[in-house]
N, C-alpha and C positions, 0 to 999 in steps of 0.2 A: 611686729608679730602680732596677729588677731588673738586677744585674750578673751573674748566672748564666744564659748563652746557652742551656744546655740545658733548664732550666726553663722560660724563656721560650717555648722553641720548643715544650714540651710543652702548654702553656697556649694557644699559637696553634693547634695541631693539635687540641685538644679542642675549642676554639670553632669552627673549621672544620668538624668533624664534625657538631657540633651544628646549626650553619646549614644544612648540605648536606642531612642526613637529617631534621632536625626541620622544615623547610620542604617538604621531599619529602612527607612524611606528611600536612601540612596541605593541600597542594595535592592530594593523591591523593583526600583525604576529600571535597574539593569536586567532584572531576570523574568518579568512580566512582558508577555507579548500576547497579542491577539491576531493569530494567524486566519486569514481568509483568501479565497481567490479573487484576485483584482485584475481583471482581463479587460481588453478592449476588443470590440468586433474588428474581426481581419487581423487579428493576431495569429501568427504561425509558430508553433513550437516544435524544434526538430530533434529528435533524440536517436543516438546510437546505442543500440542494446546488443549484449552478446549473451547466448544461452549456451552454458557448457554443460554437457554430460559427464558425469564424473568416471562411470564405467568404461565407457566406449572413448572417452575425450573426444567426442565430437563437438564441435563449436558450430553454434549458428548464429550468423550475424543478423539483426533485425534492425531496419530502419523505420522510424515511426514518426509521421507528420500530423499534427494536431492543429487544426483551423478551428479557431473560436469564430463561428457562424452567426452568433446572437448572444449579446448579454444585455439585461434590461435593468442591471443593478442588483438584481436579487438572483435571476435563475442564468445558467450558462449553459448554451447550446454548444457542442463540440462534434467536428467531423474529423475521423480519425483513420488515416491509413497507415496499414504496417505490413511491409514488404520483407519477407524471409529471404535470405539467399541459401539454397540447399543444393548442393554438388554444381554450383555455378548458375542454377536456374533460380528466377525470382517468382515467388509465390506470393501474390497480393491479396490482402482481406482489407476490410472496412467495416466502421462501426458508427453509430451516432449516439451520443450521451445528452441528456439533460439532467444538471443538478444544481443543487443552490451554492451560495459561496462558501459554505462550510464543508462541502464534499459530499452532502447527501445526496445519493442516487435517486432522481425521480422516475426517470425510465430511460430505457436503452434500446436501439434497434439494431441488429436483430437482438431479441431479449435474452436468447440462449446463450450469447457469446461473451457476455460481459458478467464476470463474476468478480469484483475487485478485492474481495476478503483473500482470496488465492491465486490472484494473477498479478503478481507483484512487478511484472514488465510492463503493466498498463500506466502510464504517466497521469498524474494530476487527479487522483481518485482517492486520495487520503482524506479521512474524515476528521477535521478540526473542531476542538471543543468550541462552543458558542460562547462560553464566557470566557474565554482566554485560557492561558496556562502560565505556569511557571517552571523554571528548570527543574527537573526531577519529577514533575507530576506525571501520574499515571491515568489512562482512561481506557476503558473496555467497551468493544462493540461486540454484541452478540447476533449471530445471523442464522438463519433457518430457511431454507428455501427447497421448493420443488422446481425442477427444471424440464419441461417436456421439449426434447429436441425434434422429436417425431413420434409417430404412432408405435413404435417398436423400441424407443429408447427414452428412458426416464432417469433423472438423477436427483436424489434427494441429499441435500447437503445442510450440515450443521455445525458449528464451531464457535470459537471466540477469537477475538483479535484484540491484543493488549498493546495500547501505544504508551510511550514513554518519552518525556521530553530530555534531550541529553545535552543542551548547551548550544551555543552560537559560535561560528567560526567563518572564515573568508574560504571560499571554495572555488579554484580556479577549472574551467574547462575550455573548450575551443569557442565558447560564446562569450567568454570574458571572467571577470571575478565579480562574486556575488557573496554579499553577507547573508548565510544562512543560519537556519534552525535545524538541528538534528533530532530526528524523532526516530526511535527503536519500535520495531513492531515484531510481536511473536504471535504466530497464528497456530492455533491446533485445531484441527476439523477432521471430519468423518463423511465421505461421500459414498452413498450407496446407489448402485447403477444396475438397473434391470434392462437387458437386452434379450429382445426375442430373436431366436435362431432355429429355424427349420423344425418349428413346433414345438421347441423347447426353450426355457428360460434361463439365460445365464446370469448370475448374480455377481457383480463386483463391487467390493469394498475397498476403498481407498482411505488408509489412515496416514495422516500427514502432518508435520510441523513445518512451519516456515518462520525464519527468522533473518533479519538485516537491520538496515538503517536507510533513512531517506534524509538527505539535507535539501531543504526548500527555502527559496527566497524569503527572507524576513519580512520584505515590503509587499510582495505580491502574491506569496504562496506557492508559486509553481516549483516544479521539481527541477532541481539542478544536477543531482547526482544520487545514486543508490547501489546498494550491495545487497544480495540476498542469498540464502542457503535455503534449497529445498530438499525435504529428506521425507520421502513416501514410501509406502508398502502397499503394493496392490494384491489383494486376494480374489481370486478367481474360483468362484464356486461352480464347477461343471457336472456336479451331482446328477442333477436332471438330464443333461446330454448323455452321460454315461450308465444310467439305470438300466436302459435296455439289456447292457451285456453284462448285468449282474453286479455293478459297481456301485455301491449305496452313497459313498462320501468320496469326493474327489475334489482335491483343492490345490491350488498352484499359489505360490507366493512369491513374488517377484519386488524386491527392494530397488529403488529408484532416488538418486541423489543427483541433484545439480546444482549450479551456481549461475546466477542473473546478475548482470551489471548494467547499469543505464547511465547514460550521461549527456547532458545538454549540449548540442552541437551549434545552434543558431536560433535566433528568434528574429523574425521578419515580419513584414507587413504583406497582406494579400494583393 
């Protein structure tokens, strides 16, 4: 038995310091990760997406192919083709994006079609924090854009998107098994649209909330699986259209709810 109280206290103090700081380092290694998009030129990511409208129960399958056409180590150029199947008919659209490895969109073509903050069906456009993240950490993106679709249609969009890291798990899809980081997203936005119609202006206001989760590959940052709920109210101001017949204020409110899910089907080379 150690009869020296001072020495015994020093031993206990050393053990305490080792246990606190040692375990802290171990825990930190498990929960710290630095996400970024790490692609190769010629990579093709294929996604199956489903868009379900809650009121009508209509389901629209969407197949998305994303080709990495150029990657210089800093900026990524992607050519994306989206095919919707509606009533047995295929409707195809395409767009090109250039972003950095952290998901900051530099430009897109056509510019008015890509709004990543409110389009959860678009893959691999999440914004990752450049200084890395820990489990439970949150970061917020503020967006404010004016989009001119054509001379008679303009959209002003503003809102916030909050990201939260929710941990690591293995996710299985048709493409295989992937060790993933979960990221929860919560978006609140308002879009004001002005549309010229027969010498009158129709004002449409969309107030929306989007919430869901993305599971992205821990090593290379690409989307593996996602689930989102979209809750919007469309307010249509027809006052100017009807003022000629003596109606001063005429508004229509249309609630719209939908569910969007996406899953990685395949990764291949061009």
